[in-house]
N, C-alpha and C positions, 0 to 999 in steps of 0.2 A: 444124595439129593443135589442136583445141580441143574443148570440150565441145559436144555436140549441143544444138540449140535445144530449149527446153522445148515439148512439144506443147501445142496450144491446149486449154484446159480446156472451152470451150464448143463447141457444134456449129457447123457451117458456116452455119446460118441463124439464129444467135443473136448478140446483142451486149449488153453490160451497161454500167452506170454505177454508181459507188459514191459515196456522200456519207458522210463520217465526222464524228463529234462534232457532231451536231445537238443543240442545247440544248432537249431535250424528253424526256419519259420514254418508254421503249420501248413501254409500254402505250398511250399516247396516239398515238404514231406508227403503231402497228400498226392502230389504228382507221382511219386515213387510207389506209394501204397496202391494207387490205381492200377499200376502195372500187374500186380499180383492178385487182386481181388477175383475170386471165383475160379482160379486156376489150380491145377494139380500142383502139389508141393514140388515135385521134381522140375516141372516147367518154370515155376516161380523162382526157384533157386537158381536155375540156369539164366533166367532173365536178369536177376539181380547181380549175378556174377559178372555179366558183361555190360551192365549199365555204366554210363559215364558219370552219373551223379555221385557226388561225394557221400551223401547220406545213405546210398544203397548198401554200403558195408554194414552200417548199424541195423538197417532193416533186415538184411540177410541174417545177422546174428540173432535178431528177435525171432525170425521165422524158424531158424534152427533150434532155438530154445523151445518154441511151441511144439515142434516135432518131437524133441526129446521128452517134453512133459507128456505128450500123448503116448509115447512108447513106454516110458518108464513108470509113470504114475497111473495111467488109465488103461494100459495093455491094448492099445489100438494098433492096427496094422499100418505101418508107415507108407506102404505102396498105395493104399486106398485113401490117403489124406488129401483134402482139398482146402484151400484157404477160403474159409466161410466169411470171415470179416477181417478187414484191416482198417481200424478206426484211428483217426488222428485227432488229438485233443490239444487245446491251447494251454501252454504253461505260463510261467512268469515272463516278464519283459524287463530287461535291464535298460535303464535310460541313461544315456551318456551325452556329453556336451562336446561340441566341436566348435572351436573359436573361428569366427568369420571376420570379415573386414569391418572397419568402423565400429568396433566394440560390440558387434552383434554376436549372437550365438545360434547354433543350429542343433537340434535334437537328433541324436542317433538312437534308434531302437534296436536292441539285440534280443530277439524273441527266442523262447524255448518251446518245445513241443513234446507231447506224450504220444506213444504209439502202442496200440493194443492189437494183437493178431490172434484170431480164433481159428483153429483148424478143426475140420469135421471129417470123420470117417464116412465115406460114401461107398456103398457096395459096388462091385464091378458091373452088376446087372443094371443098376440105376444109372451108372455112367454111360454104359452102352446105349441105354434107352434115350438118355438126354442127347447124346451125339447123333443118334439116328433121327430124332425129331428135328434137331437143328439142321442137319444135312438135308433132310427132305424139304424143309421150307426154303432153303437157299437154292436148291437145284430145280424147284418146280417151275415149269415153263409158264409164261404169262397167259392168261385166258383170253386177253384182248388181242385181236389181230392187228398187226402193224399196218397202218394205212399209208 
């Protein structure tokens, strides 16, 4: 007799990785997370590899961990993985003091952030359908004549 196991929070085709207490502000981390949201894993890894942001190295590690979790723990195909979510959370903030002129002081805030990446396996048919729809809407000529 025991308590039943907690049901899995993610779907059957999803895997995630979490990095806590990254020493960067959530606002700056979100800029890097925006780069990879909704992209295929191979494309996202390539963008993070050549990003000039310091925190891109840690984001890349987290994405690689999510891919490894998907492959080893959930038997998902690595080639069909897409970054479904890249969620940034606020962590603790260290408050420091900087001495200023005339006996005054200035507060220095050193924020931390958390990063959660969820990858999802998307079938190649669904990917092809999505790109066809997006391509058709971009290349459609305008209905209004130019005056």
